C-alpha positions in Angstrom: 99.8 152.8 245.1 103.3 153.4 247.2 101.4 152.2 250.7 99.6 149.5 248.9 102.8 148.0 247.8 104.4 148.1 251.1 101.0 146.3 253.0 101.5 143.9 250.7 105.5 143.2 251.0 104.7 143.2 255.0 101.5 140.9 254.5 103.4 138.5 251.7 106.8 138.7 251.9 108.9 136.6 253.7 110.3 137.5 257.2 114.1 137.4 255.7 113.2 139.4 253.3 114.3 143.9 252.8 110.8 145.7 253.1 111.1 148.7 251.5 110.3 150.4 254.4 112.8 149.1 255.9 115.7 150.7 254.0 118.5 152.4 255.5 118.2 155.4 253.0 120.0 157.4 251.0 123.5 159.2 251.8 121.4 162.5 251.3 117.3 162.8 252.2 114.5 162.9 249.9 111.0 163.0 250.3 109.3 159.9 249.5 107.3 159.5 246.1 103.8 158.7 246.4 103.7 156.3 243.8 106.7 153.9 244.0 108.5 152.5 246.8 112.1 153.6 247.5 113.5 150.6 245.4 111.5 151.1 243.0 112.8 154.6 242.5 116.2 153.3 242.1 115.3 151.0 239.7 114.3 153.9 237.6 117.3 156.0 238.1 119.5 153.4 237.1 117.6 152.5 234.0 117.4 155.5 232.9 120.8 156.6 233.9 123.7 157.3 230.6 126.0 154.8 232.1 123.0 152.2 232.2 122.4 153.3 227.9 125.6 152.5 227.0 126.0 148.6 227.9 124.3 148.0 224.9 128.0 148.7 223.4 130.1 147.0 225.3 131.9 143.6 225.5 130.8 140.6 227.5 133.0 138.1 226.2 133.5 138.7 222.7 134.8 141.3 220.8 133.5 142.6 217.8 131.0 139.0 217.3 129.7 138.9 213.4 126.1 138.4 214.4 123.6 139.8 216.1 123.0 136.9 218.6 126.1 137.4 220.6 125.8 139.0 224.3 126.6 142.4 225.3 126.7 143.9 228.7 123.3 145.0 228.2 121.6 142.4 227.1 124.1 139.7 230.3 122.6 142.7 232.8 118.9 141.7 231.5 119.4 138.2 231.8 120.5 138.6 235.4 118.0 140.6 236.2 115.6 138.2 234.8 117.1 135.0 236.9 117.2 137.6 239.9 113.4 138.3 239.6 112.6 134.8 239.2 115.3 133.7 242.4 113.0 136.2 244.5 109.6 135.5 243.7 109.5 131.6 244.7 111.5 133.2 247.9 108.7 135.7 248.3 111.9 138.3 248.7 112.1 141.9 247.1 111.8 141.2 243.3 112.5 145.1 243.1 115.5 145.4 245.1 116.8 142.2 243.3 115.8 144.1 239.9 117.8 147.4 241.1 120.6 145.8 241.9 121.0 143.4 238.9 120.5 146.4 236.4 123.3 148.8 238.4 126.0 145.9 238.8 127.9 146.2 236.0 128.0 150.5 234.9 130.9 150.5 235.8 132.6 147.9 233.2 135.3 148.5 231.2 134.9 148.7 227.5 136.2 145.0 225.7 135.1 143.1 228.9 137.1 141.9 231.5 141.0 142.6 229.2 139.9 146.4 229.9 139.2 145.9 233.4 142.8 144.0 234.0 144.4 146.8 231.7 143.4 149.5 234.0 143.8 147.8 237.3 147.5 147.4 236.4 148.1 150.7 235.0 145.9 152.5 237.9 148.3 152.3 240.9 145.0 152.8 243.3 144.0 149.9 241.6 140.6 149.3 239.6 137.7 146.9 240.2 134.6 146.7 237.8 131.8 146.6 240.8 133.7 149.4 242.9 134.0 151.9 239.7 130.0 150.9 239.4 129.6 152.4 242.7 131.6 155.7 241.6 129.7 155.8 238.6 126.2 155.6 240.5 127.7 158.1 243.6 129.7 160.4 241.4 129.5 160.3 238.0 126.3 160.1 237.1 123.6 163.1 236.6 126.6 165.6 235.8 128.5 164.7 239.1 125.6 164.2 241.6 125.3 161.1 240.9 121.8 158.8 241.2 121.6 159.1 245.5 120.5 155.6 245.5 119.7 153.5 248.6 122.0 151.5 251.0 120.9 148.3 250.1 121.1 148.5 246.2 124.2 150.6 246.3 125.9 147.4 248.9 124.1 144.8 246.0 126.7 146.3 243.4 129.6 146.6 245.4 129.3 142.9 246.9 127.6 141.4 243.8 131.1 139.2 242.7 131.9 135.6 243.8 134.2 137.4 246.8 131.3 139.7 247.9 129.5 139.5 251.3 126.1 141.3 250.7 124.8 142.6 253.9 120.8 141.5 251.8 119.4 138.1 250.9 118.2 140.0 247.4 122.1 141.1 247.0 123.0 137.3 247.7 120.2 136.4 244.4 121.9 139.0 242.6 125.7 137.7 243.2 124.1 133.9 242.3 121.7 134.8 239.2 124.8 137.1 237.7 126.9 133.2 238.1 124.0 131.5 236.5 123.6 134.0 233.6 127.2 134.3 232.2 127.8 130.8 232.4 124.7 129.9 230.4 125.0 132.1 228.0 128.7 131.9 227.5 128.0 128.3 226.5 125.7 129.9 223.6 128.5 132.3 222.7 131.0 129.6 222.7 129.1 127.2 220.5 128.0 130.0 217.8 131.5 131.5 217.7 132.5 127.8 217.3 134.9 127.4 220.2 133.1 124.3 221.3 130.3 122.1 220.7 127.3 120.9 223.4 129.1 117.3 223.5 132.2 118.5 224.8 130.4 119.9 228.2 131.8 117.9 230.8 129.4 114.6 230.8 128.7 115.2 235.1 127.8 118.2 234.6 124.8 117.7 231.8 124.0 114.9 234.2 122.9 117.2 237.3 122.1 120.0 235.4 120.5 119.7 232.1 121.3 119.6 228.1 119.8 122.8 227.5 120.3 126.2 228.6 116.6 126.6 229.9 116.9 123.0 231.9 120.1 124.1 233.2 118.8 127.6 234.6 116.3 126.1 235.9 117.7 122.8 237.6 119.9 125.9 239.4 117.1 128.6 240.2 115.1 125.4 241.9 118.1 123.8 243.3 118.4 127.0 245.4 114.7 127.5 246.2 114.9 124.0 247.6 118.2 124.5 249.7 116.9 128.2 250.4 113.0 128.7 251.0 112.1 129.4 254.7 116.1 130.0 255.6 118.0 133.5 256.1 120.7 132.6 253.6 120.3 132.1 249.4 122.2 128.8 248.4 122.3 125.8 246.0 122.0 122.6 246.9 125.6 120.9 247.3 125.0 118.6 244.4 124.5 121.6 241.6 126.7 123.5 243.0 129.5 121.4 242.3 127.9 121.0 239.2 128.3 124.7 238.5 131.5 125.3 240.2 132.5 123.0 237.9 131.2 124.6 234.7 132.8 127.2 235.4 135.7 125.8 235.2 135.7 124.2 232.2 133.8 127.6 230.9 137.7 129.4 232.2 139.5 126.7 230.2 137.8 126.8 227.1 136.6 129.9 227.0 137.9 132.8 229.0 141.2 132.5 229.2 141.6 130.5 225.5 143.2 133.4 223.1 140.8 131.7 219.6 138.0 133.3 222.1 139.8 136.6 222.3 141.6 137.1 218.9 141.8 141.3 219.2 142.6 140.9 223.5 146.3 141.9 222.8 145.0 145.0 220.8 142.3 146.4 223.0 145.3 146.1 225.5 147.7 148.4 223.4 145.0 150.7 222.5 143.9 151.2 226.3 147.2 151.0 227.6 148.1 154.0 225.1 145.3 155.9 225.8 146.1 156.0 229.5 149.3 157.4 229.3 148.2 160.0 226.7 145.0 161.6 228.9 147.9 160.8 231.7 150.4 163.2 229.6 147.4 165.6 228.6 145.2 166.3 231.1 144.1 169.2 228.8 142.3 167.0 226.3 140.0 165.4 228.3 136.7 166.1 228.7 135.6 169.0 230.4 133.4 167.2 233.0 136.9 165.0 233.9 139.1 168.1 234.2 136.7 169.4 236.6 136.7 166.0 238.7 140.9 166.8 238.7 139.7 169.0 241.5 138.5 166.6 243.9 140.5 163.2 242.4 144.1 162.4 241.4 144.8 161.9 237.5 144.9 158.2 237.7 141.1 158.0 239.0 140.0 160.8 236.5 141.6 158.8 233.8 140.1 155.4 234.9 136.7 157.2 235.0 137.0 158.4 231.5 138.2 155.2 229.8 135.8 152.9 231.8 133.2 154.8 230.8 133.5 154.4 226.9 132.0 151.4 224.9 134.4 150.0 222.3 133.1 151.9 219.9 133.9 155.2 221.0 137.0 153.5 222.4 138.1 152.9 219.0 136.9 156.4 217.6 139.1 158.3 220.7 142.1 156.1 220.4 141.9 156.6 215.7 141.6 160.7 216.7 144.3 160.8 218.9 147.1 158.5 217.1 145.9 158.0 213.3 146.5 160.4 210.8 143.5 162.1 209.3 144.6 161.9 206.0 144.9 157.8 206.9 141.2 157.7 208.0 140.2 159.1 204.7 142.2 157.7 202.5 140.8 154.3 200.5 142.8 152.5 198.3 141.2 151.3 195.3 140.7 147.3 194.3 
């Protein structure tokens, strides 16, 4: 089965695609799987990791939203994977590599979305960035410290997926674009659902270029990438669509990402994570056993960041309550 897939890649993929048998390999050598290519194995390892499962209870943009249809970090990740596969298919690139990168790109994200990331970045003297933490997850923290031993190309795509990154494969560039396409469009849906703005508030020039619906805008962006990148050793949008996309992104930063109304709990989340960070730095013995073992090789700030960034929103609240809220207060239920 593996050989059949490899032959199909050679026969049908773009000359600029990253073929599975051209991987630079893993940090630790492993015998090839008779059924799956290397990138298919990576996809499966990420999909079955604990870090991936935790994404379902991590904030995307809105904290503890009252409704079942808001995006979480997991649904965002699946959205990115779908968009990335669509782009890769249109350009005859490696869909399996795109999917593996997409599924792993946010594994290191903190509880409470980018608020949590900003807190750790401020508190940790070594700095903190979710893309770098995602690499630490797959190389060090998963599998009880053994890591997932992913291929170079998947790790590179995860590390370089941010807008400022520089992926070394076209598939990595696909995921970087897919990430922006996904979050811009589903964040519009969430903001409208939350009453932050109305569909009619979207910039007229953006709507005229990209479309009036979520599916229409995504289709316009993907079609633009296909038209502008087919047969080229690059992945780009045409100038008109790129300009409209940047305008839409700026609108969302102004109206959603930086708007306090969209993050009513941000101050509380910041204070909670800050208090826990200080507590675990002063009380190393209260860290989980796995994290305490990491102290043999890493400094306390790195290890505390590992622990806090791994938490889901709900687990972070649970840990905070266990440290700072007296048990009697948790049990007390006042009568009306």
